[in-house]
C-alpha positions in Angstrom: 109.5 88.8 92.2 108.1 92.1 90.4 106.5 90.9 87.0 107.2 92.2 83.7 104.4 94.4 82.8 102.5 95.2 79.5 102.7 98.5 77.7 99.2 98.5 77.0 97.9 98.7 80.6 95.6 101.3 81.5 95.9 104.0 84.0 93.7 102.8 86.5 95.6 99.1 86.4 98.7 100.9 86.6 97.6 102.6 89.7 96.6 99.1 91.3 99.8 97.7 90.6 101.6 100.7 92.1 99.8 99.9 95.3 100.5 96.8 95.6 104.3 97.2 94.8 104.7 100.3 97.2 102.7 97.8 99.7 105.5 95.0 99.8 108.2 97.1 100.3 109.9 97.8 96.8 110.6 101.4 97.9 112.9 102.6 94.8 110.7 100.5 92.3 107.6 102.3 93.6 109.2 105.8 93.8 109.8 105.2 90.2 106.3 104.0 89.3 104.2 106.4 91.0 106.3 109.2 89.0 105.8 107.7 86.1 101.9 107.6 86.9 101.8 111.6 88.1 103.7 112.4 84.8 100.8 110.0 82.5 98.3 111.8 84.4 99.5 115.0 84.0 100.0 114.3 80.1 96.8 113.1 79.7 94.9 115.8 81.8 92.1 118.1 79.7 92.8 121.8 79.3 91.6 123.6 82.6 88.6 126.0 82.0 89.8 129.1 84.3 87.2 131.7 83.6 84.9 130.0 85.7 85.9 129.1 89.6 84.3 126.0 90.8 82.9 126.0 94.4 85.8 124.5 96.5 84.1 122.8 99.1 86.9 120.3 100.7 91.0 121.1 101.3 90.8 118.4 98.1 88.8 120.7 95.9 91.1 123.4 96.9 94.5 121.4 96.4 93.2 119.9 92.8 92.4 124.0 91.7 96.0 124.7 92.8 97.9 122.1 91.1 98.1 121.6 87.7 95.8 119.8 85.9 95.7 115.9 85.7 93.3 112.9 84.9 94.1 111.4 88.3 91.4 112.0 90.6 92.9 114.0 93.3 92.0 111.3 96.1 94.2 109.0 93.8 97.0 111.3 93.6 96.7 111.8 97.6 97.3 108.0 97.7 100.3 108.1 95.3 102.2 111.0 97.4 101.6 108.9 100.4 102.9 106.2 99.0 105.7 108.0 97.6 106.6 109.6 101.2 106.6 106.5 102.9 108.9 104.9 100.3 111.6 107.5 100.6 111.2 107.7 104.6 111.8 103.6 104.5 114.9 104.7 102.1 116.3 106.6 104.8 115.9 109.8 102.7 114.7 111.8 105.9 114.7 115.2 103.8 112.6 114.6 101.0 110.0 112.5 103.1 110.0 115.4 105.7 109.0 117.1 102.4 106.0 114.9 100.7 104.5 114.4 104.3 104.8 118.7 104.9 102.6 119.2 101.7 100.6 116.5 102.5 99.7 117.8 105.9 99.8 121.4 104.9 97.8 120.7 101.8 94.9 118.6 103.0 93.3 117.4 106.5 96.1 115.6 108.1 96.1 111.8 108.9 97.4 110.1 111.8 100.1 108.2 110.5 100.9 111.3 108.5 101.7 113.5 111.7 103.1 110.8 113.4 105.7 110.0 110.7 105.9 113.4 110.1 107.1 114.0 114.0 109.2 111.0 114.1 111.2 112.3 110.8 111.5 115.6 113.0 112.6 113.9 115.9 115.0 112.0 114.2 116.8 115.0 112.6 117.0 116.5 115.5 114.2 118.9 114.8 112.3 119.0 118.2 110.5 122.7 118.0 108.8 121.4 114.7 108.3 117.8 116.2 106.5 119.6 118.9 104.1 121.6 116.7 103.2 118.2 115.3 102.4 116.4 118.2 100.3 119.6 119.3 98.5 119.5 116.0 98.0 115.6 116.7 96.7 115.9 120.4 94.1 118.6 119.0 92.9 116.3 116.1 93.0 112.7 117.4 93.5 113.1 121.1 91.7 109.8 122.3 92.4 107.6 119.2 94.9 104.3 119.5 97.2 106.6 117.4 97.3 108.8 120.1 98.1 106.6 122.7 100.8 105.2 120.5 102.2 109.1 120.2 101.8 109.9 123.7 104.3 106.3 124.3 106.7 107.3 122.1 107.0 110.6 123.6 106.9 109.0 127.3 109.4 106.6 126.1 111.8 109.6 124.8 111.4 111.3 127.7 112.5 108.4 130.0 115.7 108.3 127.8 116.3 111.6 128.2 116.3 111.5 132.0 113.5 113.4 131.8 111.3 111.4 134.7 108.5 113.6 135.9 107.3 114.3 132.3 107.9 110.8 131.7 106.0 109.8 134.3 103.2 112.1 133.2 103.1 111.2 130.1 102.6 107.5 131.0 100.0 108.2 133.4 97.9 109.9 131.1 97.4 106.8 128.9 95.6 105.2 132.3 92.3 106.8 131.3 89.2 105.0 130.3 89.6 106.4 126.6 93.0 104.3 126.0 91.7 101.2 127.8 91.8 99.2 124.2 95.5 100.3 123.8 98.2 97.9 124.2 100.5 100.5 125.4 98.7 100.4 128.8 99.7 97.1 129.4 103.4 98.5 130.1 102.4 101.9 131.8 103.2 100.9 135.5 106.1 99.1 134.8 107.5 101.8 132.9 106.6 104.3 135.7 108.0 101.7 137.8 111.4 101.7 135.8 111.3 105.9 136.2 111.3 105.3 139.8 114.0 102.9 139.9 116.4 104.8 137.4 116.4 107.8 140.2 116.6 105.3 143.1 113.1 106.0 144.5 113.0 102.6 145.6 109.3 102.9 147.4 107.9 104.2 144.6 109.0 102.1 142.3 108.2 98.8 144.3 104.4 100.4 144.5 104.0 100.7 141.0 105.6 97.4 139.9 103.3 95.6 142.5 100.7 97.7 140.4 102.1 96.1 137.5 102.4 92.4 138.7 98.7 92.8 139.5 98.0 93.7 135.8 96.2 90.9 133.7 98.9 91.0 130.9 101.3 88.5 131.4 104.8 90.4 130.1 104.7 93.1 132.3 103.5 91.2 135.0 106.6 88.8 134.7 108.6 91.6 134.1 107.6 93.4 137.7 108.1 90.4 139.9 111.5 90.0 138.3 112.7 93.3 139.1 110.9 93.3 142.5 113.3 90.2 143.5 116.5 93.0 141.7 115.3 95.3 144.0 115.0 93.1 147.6 118.4 91.8 147.2 120.3 95.0 146.5 118.1 96.1 150.1 119.6 92.9 151.5 116.0 91.4 151.6 117.4 87.9 150.4 114.6 86.1 151.6 111.7 88.9 149.9 114.3 88.7 146.4 114.7 84.7 146.6 110.9 84.7 146.8 109.9 87.3 144.4 112.1 85.4 141.9 110.0 82.4 142.4 106.9 83.8 142.0 108.1 84.9 138.7 109.1 81.5 137.5 106.1 80.2 138.5 103.7 82.6 137.1 104.8 82.3 133.7 107.7 79.4 133.2 108.5 79.8 129.7 108.4 83.0 129.7 111.8 85.5 129.3 111.8 86.6 133.0 111.9 83.7 134.5 114.7 82.4 133.0 116.7 85.7 133.9 114.9 85.1 137.4 116.6 81.7 137.2 119.9 83.1 136.6 119.2 85.3 139.4 118.9 82.7 142.3 122.0 81.4 141.2 124.5 84.6 140.3 122.9 85.8 143.8 123.5 83.0 145.4 120.2 82.4 147.1 119.5 79.0 145.8 122.2 76.0 144.1 121.6 75.2 140.6 120.8 72.0 141.5 117.5 73.3 143.0 116.5 76.4 141.1 113.1 75.1 139.5 114.3 74.6 136.0 111.7 73.2 133.5 111.5 69.9 134.4 109.9 68.0 131.0 109.1 64.2 132.0 110.1 61.6 129.3 106.1 59.9 129.6 104.4 57.4 127.1 101.8 58.8 124.7 98.9 57.0 126.9 100.8 59.1 129.8 100.8 62.4 127.9 97.2 62.1 127.1 96.4 61.8 130.8 98.7 64.6 132.2 96.7 66.5 129.8 93.5 65.5 130.8 94.1 66.9 134.3 94.4 70.3 133.6 91.9 70.6 131.0 88.3 71.3 131.5 85.0 70.3 129.9 83.8 67.1 127.8 85.1 66.0 124.8 82.4 65.1 121.9 81.7 62.1 120.4 83.1 62.8 117.1 87.0 63.0 118.9 87.6 59.4 118.7 90.2 56.8 117.8 88.2 55.7 114.9 87.9 59.4 113.6 92.1 59.8 114.2 92.5 56.3 112.3 90.7 57.4 109.7 92.7 60.6 109.2 96.1 59.1 109.6 94.7 56.1 106.8 94.1 59.0 104.5 97.3 60.5 105.3 98.8 57.5 104.3 97.0 57.2 101.2 98.2 60.7 100.1 94.5 61.8 100.7 94.8 65.1 102.8 91.9 67.2 101.6 89.7 64.1 102.8 91.9 63.9 106.0 91.6 68.0 106.7 87.7 67.2 106.0 87.2 64.6 108.8 89.5 66.5 111.0 87.4 69.6 110.5 84.4 68.1 111.2 85.7 67.2 114.5 87.2 70.3 115.2 83.9 72.2 115.6 83.3 70.5 118.2 86.3 70.4 120.0 88.5 72.8 119.1 88.7 74.1 122.8 90.2 70.9 124.4 93.8 70.2 125.0 93.8 66.1 124.0 92.4 66.9 121.2 94.9 69.8 119.6 97.6 67.7 121.1 96.6 64.5 119.4 95.6 66.0 115.7 98.7 68.7 116.0 101.1 66.2 116.8 99.9 63.8 114.3 100.1 66.5 111.2 103.9 67.0 112.5 104.2 64.0 112.2 103.3 63.9 108.4 105.4 67.4 108.0 102.1 69.0 107.7 103.8 71.8 109.5 101.5 74.6 109.1 98.5 73.1 110.4 100.3 71.2 113.3 101.6 74.3 114.4 98.9 76.2 114.5 97.3 73.7 116.5 100.2 73.8 118.7 100.1 77.8 119.1 96.5 77.1 120.2 97.3 75.0 122.6 99.4 76.9 124.3 97.1 79.8 124.3 94.5 77.8 126.1 96.7 76.1 128.3 96.7 77.6 131.9 100.1 78.8 132.0 101.5 77.6 135.7 101.3 73.8 134.0 103.9 74.7 131.7 106.6 74.2 134.4 105.7 70.6 134.7 104.7 69.5 131.1 105.9 66.4 130.0 108.9 66.6 127.3 106.7 65.2 124.6 104.1 68.1 125.1 106.8 71.0 125.1 108.3 69.6 122.1 105.0 69.9 120.7 104.6 73.9 121.4 108.7 74.1 120.4 109.6 71.9 117.5 112.7 71.5 115.5 111.2 70.8 111.7 114.0 70.3 108.8 116.2 70.0 111.5 118.8 68.2 109.2 119.0 71.5 107.0 119.2 73.7 109.6 122.1 71.4 111.6 123.7 71.8 108.1 123.9 74.9 108.0 124.4 76.3 110.9 127.8 73.7 111.2 129.6 75.4 114.5 129.1 78.6 114.0 125.4 78.9 116.1 123.4 76.9 117.9 121.0 75.4 115.8 117.9 76.1 119.1 119.0 80.0 118.1 117.9 79.9 114.6 114.7 77.7 115.5 113.8 80.4 118.5 113.8 82.9 115.6 112.0 80.7 113.5 109.1 80.6 115.6 108.9 83.9 116.7 109.1 85.2 112.3 106.7 82.6 111.1 105.4 80.4 113.2 107.1 77.4 111.0 105.0 78.6 107.8 107.1 78.7 105.3 104.4 80.0 103.0 103.9 83.4 104.8 104.6 86.8 103.9 104.8 90.1 106.3 103.4 93.3 105.3 107.3 94.3 104.9 107.5 91.6 102.1 109.6 89.2 104.2 109.1 85.8 103.4 109.2 82.4 104.7 110.5 80.5 107.7 113.0 83.1 108.7 111.3 86.0 106.9 114.0 87.3 105.1 113.3 90.2 102.8 114.0 90.1 98.8 116.9 92.8 98.9 119.2 91.0 102.1 118.2 87.6 100.5 119.5 88.9 97.1 122.7 89.9 98.6 123.0 86.7 100.9 122.4 84.9 97.4 125.5 86.2 96.2 127.7 85.5 99.5 126.5 82.2 99.3 127.2 81.8 94.9 123.8 81.1 94.5 123.0 82.5 90.9 120.9 83.6 89.6 118.6 84.0 92.4 114.3 84.5 92.4 112.7 85.9 95.2 110.3 83.2 95.0 113.1 81.0 96.4 112.3 82.2 99.7 109.2 80.2 100.4 111.3 77.3 99.8 112.5 76.1 103.3 115.5 74.8 102.0 116.7 77.9 100.8 115.1 80.2 103.3 117.1 78.0 106.1 120.3 78.2 104.2 120.1 82.3 103.6 118.5 83.2 107.0 121.3 81.1 108.8 124.0 82.5 106.6 122.2 86.3 108.1 122.3 85.4 111.3 125.7 83.9 111.6 127.1 86.9 109.9 125.5 89.2 112.4 126.9 86.9 115.5 130.4 87.8 114.1 129.1 91.9 113.8 127.6 91.8 117.5 130.5 89.9 119.1 128.1 87.1 119.9 125.8 89.6 121.7 122.0 87.8 121.2 120.2 90.5 122.3 121.6 93.2 119.6 121.7 90.2 116.6 118.0 89.9 117.2 117.5 93.8 117.6 119.1 93.9 114.0 117.3 91.1 112.4 114.3 93.0 113.6 115.0 96.4 113.1 118.0 96.8 110.9 121.6 97.7 111.7 121.1 101.6 112.3 118.9 101.6 115.4 120.3 97.9 116.9 123.7 100.1 116.9 122.3 102.9 118.5 121.1 100.6 121.3 124.2 98.8 121.5 126.3 102.1 122.1 123.4 103.6 124.7 123.6 100.3 126.4 127.2 99.3 126.8 127.4 100.2 130.2 124.1 99.1 131.5 123.6 95.8 133.4 121.4 93.0 130.9 118.1 93.3 132.2 118.3 97.4 131.7 119.4 97.0 127.8 116.5 95.1 127.4 114.1 97.7 128.3 115.6 100.5 127.0 115.4 99.1 123.3 113.4 101.8 121.8 111.0 100.1 119.5 108.2 98.3 121.1 108.0 95.8 118.4 112.2 94.8 118.8 112.0 95.1 122.5 109.1 92.5 122.5 110.8 90.6 119.9 114.2 90.4 121.6 112.8 88.9 125.1 110.7 86.6 123.3 113.2 85.1 121.0 115.6 84.9 123.6 113.0 83.1 125.9 112.4 80.8 123.2 116.0 79.9 123.0 115.9 79.3 126.7 112.9 77.2 126.7 114.4 75.3 123.4 117.6 74.1 125.2 116.0 72.9 128.3 113.6 71.0 126.9 116.0 69.7 124.0 119.3 69.7 125.9 118.8 69.4 129.8 
């Protein structure tokens, strides 16, 4: 929550507080406090001696001389203006935001973030000519930066969605130069080029680029390429090749979004019977048999510090309530066994059993990152439940009632917070289901919770109650379409409604790929993948 501020604060203290407030997403409050600081700086300024013109060495010096005097240094004022511009952008007050970013870029040496924000605002308001000028300036000043890679990607995606496929392919292809090799966008270039050819029905070119994407080291685009190759082969009547491509997708990454879609396509296209499709097949093994299975898929030797005696000591300390001492014993062993799957599993399941959710699931995430992905298709049920847990089951089930599948709630929770109920995002989303305070306040009113303090979002009970209520409301709003429920949850209603309208006549898989926000497109597929895996582990 926003603290009460003392009237005795110095100007520097007010500035520090405003930076924190703006960074946490309190946009309206940010604007108010920035305006008050700038006014205070003007009132405290000493009269300027205009009889002597100083040497103006930088853009900042020139701007400072042009503006009315202020006791606030020009670099600090630039930061305040930047914060105010971002707040107006976040509040969807595009006209004012454009004025602020244009003032900044015209007055001092422009920064990459300003130009990106300004170009996006121009495009969002159909001011394409101005957006083009900003893009050109961006290319001139930041040609080989990661920011420019992002800028090129956005432009390519917009060209693709407008049907300007040749331009889009050219833009995507420009990301393949070595200067952009560290950009995450490069991981999807061949995949998107293949989609551009597929949309034009240039099948041979689409196949060639999906084959390139399949060989990429990045897991998700490689998996997606395998599934789309199956679609193409099926459309061409090459049924054996289609079946092989779908099975290859499933084997490559058994717990991914594209693997499940491939399973469904094998059935819908009558390539396999539902009883013979390779669903996840977790076996119900004993604890000792589960550890034995883990030993078969890991490499290296265990250090002596990972012993049954140490494990029992940690357990005993947890029983007695000495958690800090228990963690000391654990961390000593972790230094020498941090890459051992049996160590991660043994201590992770122990911590989860004692409701040490944050530490336990951190080990689960490391386990999933380290295990060769091909083994997840036949991992024991104990291992899969470790990777896809169901904490606070009574609370989730009670608030879900019959309106939403609790496993859908867990699929979101896993992606949003990795079950860390104390986490806060850069946008000030809080807790297990990452609810932002303004949304939480409205949900609390709807639930009859009075008074409401945003810090209650760190309470798992309250966060689950409000987060589940939000998901239930979205399911009603989007007529039980999980794709756009998730898109709204991540990006908000305006873009989600736009994507829903644009994807109305598209097949499922293309709808997912046409979500224009990089983060949201990834988020939707990961959450849906989580949900399908949860269903197979806990229900099948």
